[in-house]
N, CA, C, O and the ligand as a Tripos MOL2 file, in Angstrom:
@<TRIPOS>MOLECULE
protein
  313   311    79     0     0
PROTEIN
NO_CHARGES

@<TRIPOS>ATOM
      1 N           0.8620   -1.2000    0.0000 N.3       1 MET1
      2 CA          0.0000    0.0000    0.0000 C.3       1 MET1
      3 C           0.8870    1.2350    0.0000 C.2       1 MET1
      4 O           1.3810    1.6530    1.0470 O.2       1 MET1
      5 N           1.0810    1.7990   -1.1450 N.am      2 LEU2
      6 CA          1.9730    2.9420   -1.2530 C.3       2 LEU2
      7 C           1.1810    4.2230   -1.4600 C.2       2 LEU2
      8 O           0.5990    4.4520   -2.5200 O.2       2 LEU2
      9 N           1.1740    5.0460   -0.4270 N.am      3 ARG3
     10 CA          0.5230    6.3410   -0.5540 C.3       3 ARG3
     11 C           1.5400    7.4330   -0.2540 C.2       3 ARG3
     12 O           1.1750    8.5560    0.0940 O.2       3 ARG3
     13 N           2.7980    7.1000   -0.3890 N.am      4 ILE4
     14 CA          3.8390    8.0240    0.0420 C.3       4 ILE4
     15 C           4.1210    9.0380   -1.0750 C.2       4 ILE4
     16 O           4.4590    8.6670   -2.1990 O.2       4 ILE4
     17 N           3.9780   10.2840   -0.7480 N.am      5 THR5
     18 CA          4.2960   11.3410   -1.7060 C.3       5 THR5
     19 C           5.3250   12.2530   -1.0680 C.2       5 THR5
     20 O           5.8370   11.9550    0.0120 O.2       5 THR5
     21 N           5.6240   13.3240   -1.7030 N.am      6 GLY6
     22 CA          6.6200   14.2330   -1.1690 C.3       6 GLY6
     23 C           6.2490   14.7160    0.2190 C.2       6 GLY6
     24 O           5.0940   15.0570    0.4750 O.2       6 GLY6
     25 N           7.2260   14.7480    1.1150 N.am      7 GLY7
     26 CA          6.9660   15.2500    2.4470 C.3       7 GLY7
     27 C           6.4990   14.2020    3.4290 C.2       7 GLY7
     28 O           6.2990   14.4950    4.6070 O.2       7 GLY7
     29 N           6.3220   12.9800    2.9530 N.am      8 GLN8
     30 CA          5.9010   11.9190    3.8650 C.3       8 GLN8
     31 C           7.0080   10.8870    3.9720 C.2       8 GLN8
     32 O           7.7840   10.6700    3.0410 O.2       8 GLN8
     33 N           7.0560   10.2600    5.1330 N.am      9 SER9
     34 CA          8.0120    9.1770    5.2820 C.3       9 SER9
     35 C           7.3480    8.0710    6.0820 C.2       9 SER9
     36 O           6.3040    8.2630    6.7040 O.2       9 SER9
     37 N           7.9720    6.9270    6.0490 N.am     10 ARG10
     38 CA          7.4310    5.7690    6.7400 C.3      10 ARG10
     39 C           8.4310    5.3570    7.7970 C.2      10 ARG10
     40 O           9.6360    5.3280    7.5430 O.2      10 ARG10
     41 N           7.9400    5.0410    8.9710 N.am     11 GLU11
     42 CA          8.8280    4.7860   10.0910 C.3      11 GLU11
     43 C           8.3230    3.5580   10.8380 C.2      11 GLU11
     44 O           7.1270    3.4190   11.0930 O.2      11 GLU11
     45 N           9.2480    2.6760   11.1830 N.am     12 ALA12
     46 CA          8.8840    1.5100   11.9830 C.3      12 ALA12
     47 C           9.3110    1.7700   13.4140 C.2      12 ALA12
     48 O          10.5030    1.9190   13.6840 O.2      12 ALA12
     49 N           8.3730    1.8280   14.3220 N.am     13 GLY13
     50 CA          8.6730    2.0570   15.7280 C.3      13 GLY13
     51 C           8.3900    0.8100   16.5290 C.2      13 GLY13
     52 O           8.0010   -0.2190   15.9770 O.2      13 GLY13
     53 N           8.5860    0.9010   17.8390 N.am     14 PRO14
     54 CA          8.3040   -0.2500   18.7080 C.3      14 PRO14
     55 C           6.8310   -0.6280   18.7100 C.2      14 PRO14
     56 O           6.4700   -1.7410   19.0920 O.2      14 PRO14
     57 N           5.9870    0.2970   18.2870 N.am     15 ASP15
     58 CA          4.5530    0.0300   18.2470 C.3      15 ASP15
     59 C           4.0440   -0.1240   16.8190 C.2      15 ASP15
     60 O           2.8580    0.0700   16.5530 O.2      15 ASP15
     61 N           4.9370   -0.4690   15.9100 N.am     16 GLY16
     62 CA          4.4940   -0.7440   14.5520 C.3      16 GLY16
     63 C           4.8990    0.3520   13.5880 C.2      16 GLY16
     64 O           5.6850    1.2410   13.9170 O.2      16 GLY16
     65 N           4.3490    0.2700   12.4030 N.am     17 GLU17
     66 CA          4.7300    1.2000   11.3470 C.3      17 GLU17
     67 C           3.7870    2.3910   11.3030 C.2      17 GLU17
     68 O           2.5910    2.2740   11.5710 O.2      17 GLU17
     69 N           4.3490    3.5260   10.9620 N.am     18 TRP18
     70 CA          3.5820    4.7690   10.8550 C.3      18 TRP18
     71 C           4.0090    5.5070    9.6050 C.2      18 TRP18
     72 O           5.1550    5.4130    9.1660 O.2      18 TRP18
     73 N           3.0740    6.2370    9.0440 N.am     19 ILE19
     74 CA          3.3940    7.2290    8.0240 C.3      19 ILE19
     75 C           3.4550    8.5760    8.7290 C.2      19 ILE19
     76 O           2.5780    8.9090    9.5260 O.2      19 ILE19
     77 N           4.4700    9.3270    8.4390 N.am     20 ILE20
     78 CA          4.6530   10.6310    9.0650 C.3      20 ILE20
     79 C           4.6570   11.7030    7.9950 C.2      20 ILE20
     80 O           5.3880   11.5980    7.0110 O.2      20 ILE20
     81 N           3.8600   12.7140    8.1760 N.am     21 ARG21
     82 CA          3.8900   13.8650    7.2830 C.3      21 ARG21
     83 C           4.1800   15.1030    8.0930 C.2      21 ARG21
     84 O           3.5320   15.3580    9.1080 O.2      21 ARG21
     85 N           5.1410   15.8620    7.6550 N.am     22 ARG22
     86 CA          5.4900   17.1000    8.3540 C.3      22 ARG22
     87 C           4.6070   18.2270    7.8350 C.2      22 ARG22
     88 O           4.4740   18.4360    6.6290 O.2      22 ARG22
     89 N           4.0180   18.9350    8.7660 N.am     23 VAL23
     90 CA          3.1300   20.0460    8.4350 C.3      23 VAL23
     91 C           3.8680   21.3400    8.7440 C.2      23 VAL23
     92 O           4.3320   21.5540    9.8640 O.2      23 VAL23
     93 N           3.9700   22.1960    7.7390 N.am     24 ILE24
     94 CA          4.6360   23.4750    7.9910 C.3      24 ILE24
     95 C           3.6730   24.4050    8.7240 C.2      24 ILE24
     96 O           2.4560   24.2220    8.6870 O.2      24 ILE24
     97 N           4.2410   25.3950    9.3810 N.am     25 GLY25
     98 CA          3.4160   26.2730   10.1900 C.3      25 GLY25
     99 C           2.2930   26.9310    9.4080 C.2      25 GLY25
    100 O           1.1800   27.0760    9.9130 O.2      25 GLY25
    101 N           2.5800   27.3250    8.1810 N.am     26 ALA26
    102 CA          1.5630   28.0230    7.3860 C.3      26 ALA26
    103 C           0.3870   27.1170    7.0570 C.2      26 ALA26
    104 O          -0.7040   27.5960    6.7480 O.2      26 ALA26
    105 N           0.6070   25.8060    7.1240 N.am     27 ALA27
    106 CA         -0.4630   24.8580    6.8090 C.3      27 ALA27
    107 C          -1.2010   24.4020    8.0650 C.2      27 ALA27
    108 O          -2.1630   23.6400    7.9710 O.2      27 ALA27
    109 N          -0.7720   24.8500    9.2160 N.am     28 ALA28
    110 CA         -1.4100   24.4360   10.4760 C.3      28 ALA28
    111 C          -2.4930   25.4540   10.8100 C.2      28 ALA28
    112 O          -2.2280   26.4800   11.4360 O.2      28 ALA28
    113 N          -3.7040   25.1560   10.3880 N.am     29 VAL29
    114 CA         -4.7880   26.1340   10.4970 C.3      29 VAL29
    115 C          -5.8270   25.7430   11.5400 C.2      29 VAL29
    116 O          -6.8470   26.4170   11.6910 O.2      29 VAL29
    117 N          -5.5710   24.6660   12.2510 N.am     30 LYS30
    118 CA         -6.4680   24.2530   13.3250 C.3      30 LYS30
    119 C          -5.6520   23.9330   14.5610 C.2      30 LYS30
    120 O          -4.4610   23.6350   14.4660 O.2      30 LYS30
    121 N          -6.2840   23.9940   15.7100 N.am     31 VAL31
    122 CA         -5.6410   23.5980   16.9580 C.3      31 VAL31
    123 C          -5.8580   22.0910   17.1320 C.2      31 VAL31
    124 O          -6.9660   21.5870   16.9500 O.2      31 VAL31
    125 N          -4.7970   21.3920   17.4840 N.am     32 TYR32
    126 CA         -4.8870   19.9620   17.7440 C.3      32 TYR32
    127 C          -4.3400   19.6870   19.1280 C.2      32 TYR32
    128 O          -3.6290   20.5150   19.6970 O.2      32 TYR32
    129 N          -4.6710   18.5210   19.6720 N.am     33 ARG33
    130 CA         -4.0990   18.1220   20.9490 C.3      33 ARG33
    131 C          -3.1080   17.0040   20.6940 C.2      33 ARG33
    132 O          -3.4300   15.9820   20.0880 O.2      33 ARG33
    133 N          -1.9070   17.2240   21.1670 N.am     34 CYS34
    134 CA         -0.8270   16.2670   20.9500 C.3      34 CYS34
    135 C          -0.9880   15.0840   21.9030 C.2      34 CYS34
    136 O          -1.0800   15.2880   23.1140 O.2      34 CYS34
    137 N          -1.0240   13.8510   21.3900 N.am     35 PRO35
    138 CA         -1.1590   12.6970   22.2840 C.3      35 PRO35
    139 C           0.1040   12.4220   23.0970 C.2      35 PRO35
    140 O           0.0670   11.6490   24.0550 O.2      35 PRO35
    141 N           1.2090   13.0400   22.7280 N.am     36 GLY36
    142 CA          2.4490   12.7960   23.4480 C.3      36 GLY36
    143 C           2.5010   13.5300   24.7790 C.2      36 GLY36
    144 O           2.9960   12.9890   25.7680 O.2      36 GLY36
    145 N           1.9910   14.7670   24.8090 N.am     37 CYS37
    146 CA          2.1060   15.5750   26.0170 C.3      37 CYS37
    147 C           0.7560   16.1140   26.4740 C.2      37 CYS37
    148 O           0.6730   16.7750   27.5090 O.2      37 CYS37
    149 N          -0.3040   15.8360   25.7130 N.am     38 ALA38
    150 CA         -1.6630   16.2780   26.0480 C.3      38 ALA38
    151 C          -1.7990   17.7970   26.0390 C.2      38 ALA38
    152 O          -2.7480   18.3370   26.6090 O.2      38 ALA38
    153 N          -0.8700   18.4830   25.4030 N.am     39 GLN39
    154 CA         -0.9690   19.9360   25.2510 C.3      39 GLN39
    155 C          -1.4550   20.2620   23.8420 C.2      39 GLN39
    156 O          -1.3710   19.4360   22.9330 O.2      39 GLN39
    157 N          -1.9570   21.4630   23.6840 N.am     40 GLU40
    158 CA         -2.4300   21.8700   22.3660 C.3      40 GLU40
    159 C          -1.2760   22.2220   21.4380 C.2      40 GLU40
    160 O          -0.2270   22.7050   21.8640 O.2      40 GLU40
    161 N          -1.5050   21.9640   20.1590 N.am     41 ILE41
    162 CA         -0.6110   22.4400   19.1060 C.3      41 ILE41
    163 C          -1.2910   23.6630   18.5110 C.2      41 ILE41
    164 O          -2.2960   23.5200   17.8150 O.2      41 ILE41
    165 N          -0.7810   24.8440   18.7590 N.am     42 PRO42
    166 CA         -1.4980   26.0470   18.3100 C.3      42 PRO42
    167 C          -1.4580   26.2150   16.7930 C.2      42 PRO42
    168 O          -0.6090   25.6500   16.1020 O.2      42 PRO42
    169 N          -2.3880   26.9960   16.3100 N.am     43 VAL43
    170 CA         -2.3950   27.3590   14.8930 C.3      43 VAL43
    171 C          -1.0570   27.9970   14.5450 C.2      43 VAL43
    172 O          -0.5350   28.8220   15.2940 O.2      43 VAL43
    173 N          -0.5170   27.6090   13.4160 N.am     44 GLY44
    174 CA          0.7120   28.2200   12.9380 C.3      44 GLY44
    175 C           1.9720   27.5220   13.3860 C.2      44 GLY44
    176 O           3.0660   27.9100   12.9740 O.2      44 GLY44
    177 N           1.8520   26.4880   14.2290 N.am     45 MET45
    178 CA          3.0480   25.7730   14.6710 C.3      45 MET45
    179 C           3.3040   24.5640   13.7710 C.2      45 MET45
    180 O           2.4120   23.7440   13.5540 O.2      45 MET45
    181 N           4.5030   24.4610   13.2620 N.am     46 ALA46
    182 CA          4.8740   23.2900   12.4780 C.3      46 ALA46
    183 C           4.8060   22.0520   13.3700 C.2      46 ALA46
    184 O           5.2210   22.0940   14.5280 O.2      46 ALA46
    185 N           4.2880   20.9640   12.8360 N.am     47 HIS47
    186 CA          4.1630   19.7330   13.6200 C.3      47 HIS47
    187 C           4.1380   18.5420   12.6700 C.2      47 HIS47
    188 O           4.3970   18.7000   11.4770 O.2      47 HIS47
    189 N           3.8340   17.3670   13.1770 N.am     48 VAL48
    190 CA          3.7700   16.1880   12.3180 C.3      48 VAL48
    191 C           2.3960   15.5370   12.4640 C.2      48 VAL48
    192 O           1.7630   15.5960   13.5180 O.2      48 VAL48
    193 N           1.9640   14.9220   11.3790 N.am     49 VAL49
    194 CA          0.7580   14.1070   11.3920 C.3      49 VAL49
    195 C           1.1960   12.6770   11.1500 C.2      49 VAL49
    196 O           1.9750   12.4180   10.2330 O.2      49 VAL49
    197 N           0.7130   11.7470   11.9490 N.am     50 VAL50
    198 CA          1.1010   10.3500   11.7840 C.3      50 VAL50
    199 C          -0.1540    9.4950   11.6960 C.2      50 VAL50
    200 O          -1.1810    9.7900   12.3070 O.2      50 VAL50
    201 N          -0.0400    8.4360   10.9220 N.am     51 TRP51
    202 CA         -1.1270    7.4730   10.8480 C.3      51 TRP51
    203 C          -0.5770    6.1380   10.3990 C.2      51 TRP51
    204 O           0.5580    6.0440    9.9300 O.2      51 TRP51
    205 N          -1.3800    5.1180   10.5430 N.am     52 ARG52
    206 CA         -0.9590    3.7800   10.1780 C.3      52 ARG52
    207 C          -0.9050    3.6230    8.6530 C.2      52 ARG52
    208 O          -1.7540    4.1650    7.9460 O.2      52 ARG52
    209 N           0.0790    2.8910    8.1510 N.am     53 PRO53
    210 CA          0.1580    2.7020    6.6950 C.3      53 PRO53
    211 C          -0.9710    1.8290    6.1700 C.2      53 PRO53
    212 O          -1.2350    1.8300    4.9670 O.2      53 PRO53
    213 N          -1.6270    1.1010    7.0240 N.am     54 TYR54
    214 CA         -2.7790    0.3110    6.6220 C.3      54 TYR54
    215 C          -4.0020    0.9580    7.2630 C.2      54 TYR54
    216 O          -3.8600    1.8090    8.1420 O.2      54 TYR54
    217 N          -5.1500    0.5840    6.8530 N.am     55 GLY55
    218 CA         -6.3420    1.2200    7.3950 C.3      55 GLY55
    219 C          -6.7730    2.3730    6.5000 C.2      55 GLY55
    220 O          -6.2310    2.5730    5.4130 O.2      55 GLY55
    221 N          -7.7440    3.1150    6.9690 N.am     56 ASP56
    222 CA         -8.3650    4.1300    6.1160 C.3      56 ASP56
    223 C          -7.9560    5.5500    6.4720 C.2      56 ASP56
    224 O          -8.5280    6.5040    5.9430 O.2      56 ASP56
    225 N          -6.9820    5.7090    7.3530 N.am     57 GLY57
    226 CA         -6.5210    7.0520    7.6790 C.3      57 GLY57
    227 C          -7.3080    7.7360    8.7690 C.2      57 GLY57
    228 O          -7.0130    8.8810    9.1120 O.2      57 GLY57
    229 N          -8.3060    7.0650    9.3270 N.am     58 ASP58
    230 CA         -9.0900    7.6820   10.3930 C.3      58 ASP58
    231 C          -8.3220    7.7580   11.7030 C.2      58 ASP58
    232 O          -8.7680    8.4010   12.6530 O.2      58 ASP58
    233 N          -7.1760    7.1050   11.7550 N.am     59 ASP59
    234 CA         -6.4010    7.0960   12.9920 C.3      59 ASP59
    235 C          -5.3060    8.1540   12.9650 C.2      59 ASP59
    236 O          -4.3170    8.0310   13.6880 O.2      59 ASP59
    237 N          -5.4590    9.1630   12.1690 N.am     60 ARG60
    238 CA         -4.4500   10.2210   12.1250 C.3      60 ARG60
    239 C          -4.3550   10.9380   13.4590 C.2      60 ARG60
    240 O          -5.3610   11.1890   14.1240 O.2      60 ARG60
    241 N          -3.1190   11.2650   13.8400 N.am     61 ARG61
    242 CA         -2.8890   12.0160   15.0690 C.3      61 ARG61
    243 C          -1.8930   13.1310   14.7710 C.2      61 ARG61
    244 O          -0.9400   12.9440   14.0140 O.2      61 ARG61
    245 N          -2.1210   14.2590   15.3610 N.am     62 HIS62
    246 CA         -1.2070   15.3950   15.2190 C.3      62 HIS62
    247 C          -0.3390   15.4640   16.4670 C.2      62 HIS62
    248 O          -0.8460   15.4660   17.5880 O.2      62 HIS62
    249 N           0.9530   15.5200   16.2660 N.am     63 TRP63
    250 CA          1.9260   15.5440   17.3640 C.3      63 TRP63
    251 C           2.8300   16.7610   17.2050 C.2      63 TRP63
    252 O           3.0910   17.2150   16.0910 O.2      63 TRP63
    253 N           3.3100   17.2880   18.3480 N.am     64 HIS64
    254 CA          4.4500   18.1990   18.2710 C.3      64 HIS64
    255 C           5.6190   17.4140   17.6730 C.2      64 HIS64
    256 O           5.8020   16.2370   17.9850 O.2      64 HIS64
    257 N           6.3920   18.0490   16.8330 N.am     65 SER65
    258 CA          7.5270   17.3390   16.2240 C.3      65 SER65
    259 C           8.4530   16.7690   17.2950 C.2      65 SER65
    260 O           8.9300   15.6400   17.1770 O.2      65 SER65
    261 N           8.7040   17.5530   18.3370 N.am     66 SER66
    262 CA          9.6350   17.1000   19.3710 C.3      66 SER66
    263 C           9.0450   15.9370   20.1680 C.2      66 SER66
    264 O           9.7720   15.0300   20.5710 O.2      66 SER66
    265 N           7.7420   15.9610   20.3940 N.am     67 CYS67
    266 CA          7.1090   14.8580   21.1300 C.3      67 CYS67
    267 C           7.1910   13.5720   20.3150 C.2      67 CYS67
    268 O           7.4540   12.4990   20.8590 O.2      67 CYS67
    269 N           6.9650   13.6860   19.0160 N.am     68 TRP68
    270 CA          7.0380   12.4840   18.1740 C.3      68 TRP68
    271 C           8.4450   11.9060   18.2070 C.2      68 TRP68
    272 O           8.6150   10.6910   18.3000 O.2      68 TRP68
    273 N           9.4520   12.7650   18.1310 N.am     69 GLU69
    274 CA         10.8170   12.2590   18.1110 C.3      69 GLU69
    275 C          11.2100   11.6650   19.4580 C.2      69 GLU69
    276 O          11.9650   10.6940   19.5120 O.2      69 GLU69
    277 N          10.7090   12.2330   20.5290 N.am     70 ARG70
    278 CA         11.0000   11.6800   21.8580 C.3      70 ARG70
    279 C          10.2740   10.3660   22.1030 C.2      70 ARG70
    280 O          10.7200    9.5390   22.8980 O.2      70 ARG70
    281 N           9.1600   10.1820   21.4190 N.am     71 ARG71
    282 CA          8.2890    9.0440   21.6630 C.3      71 ARG71
    283 C           9.0260    7.7090   21.5670 C.2      71 ARG71
    284 O           8.7800    6.7970   22.3560 O.2      71 ARG71
    285 N           9.9250    7.6040   20.5980 N.am     72 SER72
    286 CA         10.5820    6.3250   20.3770 C.3      72 SER72
    287 C          11.5540    5.9840   21.5020 C.2      72 SER72
    288 O          11.9980    4.8420   21.6230 O.2      72 SER72
    289 N          11.8810    6.9770   22.3190 N.am     73 ARG73
    290 CA         12.7900    6.7050   23.4330 C.3      73 ARG73
    291 C          12.0450    6.4770   24.7300 C.2      73 ARG73
    292 O          12.6610    6.2040   25.7600 O.2      73 ARG73
    293 N          10.7280    6.5840   24.6950 N.am     74 ARG74
    294 CA          9.9200    6.2970   25.8670 C.3      74 ARG74
    295 C           9.3860    4.8820   25.7530 C.2      74 ARG74
    296 O           9.5270    4.2300   24.7180 O.2      74 ARG74
    297 N           8.7770    4.4190   26.8230 N.am     75 ALA75
    298 CA          8.1240    3.1130   26.7720 C.3      75 ALA75
    299 C           7.0000    3.1890   25.7420 C.2      75 ALA75
    300 O           6.2170    4.1390   25.7450 O.2      75 ALA75
    301 N           6.9200    2.2150   24.8840 N.am     76 PRO76
    302 CA          5.8320    2.2200   23.8900 C.3      76 PRO76
    303 C           4.4760    2.0940   24.5610 C.2      76 PRO76
    304 O           4.3310    1.4450   25.5960 O.2      76 PRO76
    305 N           3.5070    2.7190   23.9590 N.am     77 ARG77
    306 CA          2.1400    2.6710   24.4850 C.3      77 ARG77
    307 C           1.3730    1.5870   23.7400 C.2      77 ARG77
    308 O           0.9540    1.7990   22.6020 O.2      77 ARG77
    309 N           1.1870    0.4500   24.3560 N.am     78 TYR78
    310 CA          0.4600   -0.6170   23.6650 C.3      78 TYR78
    311 C          -1.0300   -0.5030   23.9490 C.2      78 TYR78
    312 O          -1.8160   -1.3130   23.4560 O.2      78 TYR78
    313 ZN          3.3690   17.3860   22.4500 Zn       79 ZN79
@<TRIPOS>BOND
     1     1     2 1
     2     2     3 1
     3     3     4 2
     4     3     5 am
     5     5     6 1
     6     6     7 1
     7     7     8 2
     8     7     9 am
     9     9    10 1
    10    10    11 1
    11    11    12 2
    12    11    13 am
    13    13    14 1
    14    14    15 1
    15    15    16 2
    16    15    17 am
    17    17    18 1
    18    18    19 1
    19    19    20 2
    20    19    21 am
    21    21    22 1
    22    22    23 1
    23    23    24 2
    24    23    25 am
    25    25    26 1
    26    26    27 1
    27    27    28 2
    28    27    29 am
    29    29    30 1
    30    30    31 1
    31    31    32 2
    32    31    33 am
    33    33    34 1
    34    34    35 1
    35    35    36 2
    36    35    37 am
    37    37    38 1
    38    38    39 1
    39    39    40 2
    40    39    41 am
    41    41    42 1
    42    42    43 1
    43    43    44 2
    44    43    45 am
    45    45    46 1
    46    46    47 1
    47    47    48 2
    48    47    49 am
    49    49    50 1
    50    50    51 1
    51    51    52 2
    52    51    53 am
    53    53    54 1
    54    54    55 1
    55    55    56 2
    56    55    57 am
    57    57    58 1
    58    58    59 1
    59    59    60 2
    60    59    61 am
    61    61    62 1
    62    62    63 1
    63    63    64 2
    64    63    65 am
    65    65    66 1
    66    66    67 1
    67    67    68 2
    68    67    69 am
    69    69    70 1
    70    70    71 1
    71    71    72 2
    72    71    73 am
    73    73    74 1
    74    74    75 1
    75    75    76 2
    76    75    77 am
    77    77    78 1
    78    78    79 1
    79    79    80 2
    80    79    81 am
    81    81    82 1
    82    82    83 1
    83    83    84 2
    84    83    85 am
    85    85    86 1
    86    86    87 1
    87    87    88 2
    88    87    89 am
    89    89    90 1
    90    90    91 1
    91    91    92 2
    92    91    93 am
    93    93    94 1
    94    94    95 1
    95    95    96 2
    96    95    97 am
    97    97    98 1
    98    98    99 1
    99    99   100 2
   100    99   101 am
   101   101   102 1
   102   102   103 1
   103   103   104 2
   104   103   105 am
   105   105   106 1
   106   106   107 1
   107   107   108 2
   108   107   109 am
   109   109   110 1
   110   110   111 1
   111   111   112 2
   112   111   113 am
   113   113   114 1
   114   114   115 1
   115   115   116 2
   116   115   117 am
   117   117   118 1
   118   118   119 1
   119   119   120 2
   120   119   121 am
   121   121   122 1
   122   122   123 1
   123   123   124 2
   124   123   125 am
   125   125   126 1
   126   126   127 1
   127   127   128 2
   128   127   129 am
   129   129   130 1
   130   130   131 1
   131   131   132 2
   132   131   133 am
   133   133   134 1
   134   134   135 1
   135   135   136 2
   136   135   137 am
   137   137   138 1
   138   138   139 1
   139   139   140 2
   140   139   141 am
   141   141   142 1
   142   142   143 1
   143   143   144 2
   144   143   145 am
   145   145   146 1
   146   146   147 1
   147   147   148 2
   148   147   149 am
   149   149   150 1
   150   150   151 1
   151   151   152 2
   152   151   153 am
   153   153   154 1
   154   154   155 1
   155   155   156 2
   156   155   157 am
   157   157   158 1
   158   158   159 1
   159   159   160 2
   160   159   161 am
   161   161   162 1
   162   162   163 1
   163   163   164 2
   164   163   165 am
   165   165   166 1
   166   166   167 1
   167   167   168 2
   168   167   169 am
   169   169   170 1
   170   170   171 1
   171   171   172 2
   172   171   173 am
   173   173   174 1
   174   174   175 1
   175   175   176 2
   176   175   177 am
   177   177   178 1
   178   178   179 1
   179   179   180 2
   180   179   181 am
   181   181   182 1
   182   182   183 1
   183   183   184 2
   184   183   185 am
   185   185   186 1
   186   186   187 1
   187   187   188 2
   188   187   189 am
   189   189   190 1
   190   190   191 1
   191   191   192 2
   192   191   193 am
   193   193   194 1
   194   194   195 1
   195   195   196 2
   196   195   197 am
   197   197   198 1
   198   198   199 1
   199   199   200 2
   200   199   201 am
   201   201   202 1
   202   202   203 1
   203   203   204 2
   204   203   205 am
   205   205   206 1
   206   206   207 1
   207   207   208 2
   208   207   209 am
   209   209   210 1
   210   210   211 1
   211   211   212 2
   212   211   213 am
   213   213   214 1
   214   214   215 1
   215   215   216 2
   216   215   217 am
   217   217   218 1
   218   218   219 1
   219   219   220 2
   220   219   221 am
   221   221   222 1
   222   222   223 1
   223   223   224 2
   224   223   225 am
   225   225   226 1
   226   226   227 1
   227   227   228 2
   228   227   229 am
   229   229   230 1
   230   230   231 1
   231   231   232 2
   232   231   233 am
   233   233   234 1
   234   234   235 1
   235   235   236 2
   236   235   237 am
   237   237   238 1
   238   238   239 1
   239   239   240 2
   240   239   241 am
   241   241   242 1
   242   242   243 1
   243   243   244 2
   244   243   245 am
   245   245   246 1
   246   246   247 1
   247   247   248 2
   248   247   249 am
   249   249   250 1
   250   250   251 1
   251   251   252 2
   252   251   253 am
   253   253   254 1
   254   254   255 1
   255   255   256 2
   256   255   257 am
   257   257   258 1
   258   258   259 1
   259   259   260 2
   260   259   261 am
   261   261   262 1
   262   262   263 1
   263   263   264 2
   264   263   265 am
   265   265   266 1
   266   266   267 1
   267   267   268 2
   268   267   269 am
   269   269   270 1
   270   270   271 1
   271   271   272 2
   272   271   273 am
   273   273   274 1
   274   274   275 1
   275   275   276 2
   276   275   277 am
   277   277   278 1
   278   278   279 1
   279   279   280 2
   280   279   281 am
   281   281   282 1
   282   282   283 1
   283   283   284 2
   284   283   285 am
   285   285   286 1
   286   286   287 1
   287   287   288 2
   288   287   289 am
   289   289   290 1
   290   290   291 1
   291   291   292 2
   292   291   293 am
   293   293   294 1
   294   294   295 1
   295   295   296 2
   296   295   297 am
   297   297   298 1
   298   298   299 1
   299   299   300 2
   300   299   301 am
   301   301   302 1
   302   302   303 1
   303   303   304 2
   304   303   305 am
   305   305   306 1
   306   306   307 1
   307   307   308 2
   308   307   309 am
   309   309   310 1
   310   310   311 1
   311   311   312 2
@<TRIPOS>SUBSTRUCTURE
     1 MET1         2 RESIDUE 1 A MET
     2 LEU2         6 RESIDUE 1 A LEU
     3 ARG3        10 RESIDUE 1 A ARG
     4 ILE4        14 RESIDUE 1 A ILE
     5 THR5        18 RESIDUE 1 A THR
     6 GLY6        22 RESIDUE 1 A GLY
     7 GLY7        26 RESIDUE 1 A GLY
     8 GLN8        30 RESIDUE 1 A GLN
     9 SER9        34 RESIDUE 1 A SER
    10 ARG10       38 RESIDUE 1 A ARG
    11 GLU11       42 RESIDUE 1 A GLU
    12 ALA12       46 RESIDUE 1 A ALA
    13 GLY13       50 RESIDUE 1 A GLY
    14 PRO14       54 RESIDUE 1 A PRO
    15 ASP15       58 RESIDUE 1 A ASP
    16 GLY16       62 RESIDUE 1 A GLY
    17 GLU17       66 RESIDUE 1 A GLU
    18 TRP18       70 RESIDUE 1 A TRP
    19 ILE19       74 RESIDUE 1 A ILE
    20 ILE20       78 RESIDUE 1 A ILE
    21 ARG21       82 RESIDUE 1 A ARG
    22 ARG22       86 RESIDUE 1 A ARG
    23 VAL23       90 RESIDUE 1 A VAL
    24 ILE24       94 RESIDUE 1 A ILE
    25 GLY25       98 RESIDUE 1 A GLY
    26 ALA26      102 RESIDUE 1 A ALA
    27 ALA27      106 RESIDUE 1 A ALA
    28 ALA28      110 RESIDUE 1 A ALA
    29 VAL29      114 RESIDUE 1 A VAL
    30 LYS30      118 RESIDUE 1 A LYS
    31 VAL31      122 RESIDUE 1 A VAL
    32 TYR32      126 RESIDUE 1 A TYR
    33 ARG33      130 RESIDUE 1 A ARG
    34 CYS34      134 RESIDUE 1 A CYS
    35 PRO35      138 RESIDUE 1 A PRO
    36 GLY36      142 RESIDUE 1 A GLY
    37 CYS37      146 RESIDUE 1 A CYS
    38 ALA38      150 RESIDUE 1 A ALA
    39 GLN39      154 RESIDUE 1 A GLN
    40 GLU40      158 RESIDUE 1 A GLU
    41 ILE41      162 RESIDUE 1 A ILE
    42 PRO42      166 RESIDUE 1 A PRO
    43 VAL43      170 RESIDUE 1 A VAL
    44 GLY44      174 RESIDUE 1 A GLY
    45 MET45      178 RESIDUE 1 A MET
    46 ALA46      182 RESIDUE 1 A ALA
    47 HIS47      186 RESIDUE 1 A HIS
    48 VAL48      190 RESIDUE 1 A VAL
    49 VAL49      194 RESIDUE 1 A VAL
    50 VAL50      198 RESIDUE 1 A VAL
    51 TRP51      202 RESIDUE 1 A TRP
    52 ARG52      206 RESIDUE 1 A ARG
    53 PRO53      210 RESIDUE 1 A PRO
    54 TYR54      214 RESIDUE 1 A TYR
    55 GLY55      218 RESIDUE 1 A GLY
    56 ASP56      222 RESIDUE 1 A ASP
    57 GLY57      226 RESIDUE 1 A GLY
    58 ASP58      230 RESIDUE 1 A ASP
    59 ASP59      234 RESIDUE 1 A ASP
    60 ARG60      238 RESIDUE 1 A ARG
    61 ARG61      242 RESIDUE 1 A ARG
    62 HIS62      246 RESIDUE 1 A HIS
    63 TRP63      250 RESIDUE 1 A TRP
    64 HIS64      254 RESIDUE 1 A HIS
    65 SER65      258 RESIDUE 1 A SER
    66 SER66      262 RESIDUE 1 A SER
    67 CYS67      266 RESIDUE 1 A CYS
    68 TRP68      270 RESIDUE 1 A TRP
    69 GLU69      274 RESIDUE 1 A GLU
    70 ARG70      278 RESIDUE 1 A ARG
    71 ARG71      282 RESIDUE 1 A ARG
    72 SER72      286 RESIDUE 1 A SER
    73 ARG73      290 RESIDUE 1 A ARG
    74 ARG74      294 RESIDUE 1 A ARG
    75 ALA75      298 RESIDUE 1 A ALA
    76 PRO76      302 RESIDUE 1 A PRO
    77 ARG77      306 RESIDUE 1 A ARG
    78 TYR78      310 RESIDUE 1 A TYR
    79 ZN79       313 GROUP 0 **** ****
């Protein structure tokens, strides 16, 4: 299942595979809550969107870039 286009990458973590897309600040037009730290990602802040490479994309999550990168060094959330 290849849906990878420019700006997206695929990453295998301790909790499985994810597609990661980096969102630039100008494209961040909504407030999201980061599952890594439970804080809001304000409008205009560059961040990442991740979802499973399989499935229908309904499991997308918006993370602070730093929280996503730290995630792999924490205990995985099963
Ligand atoms: Zn966060």
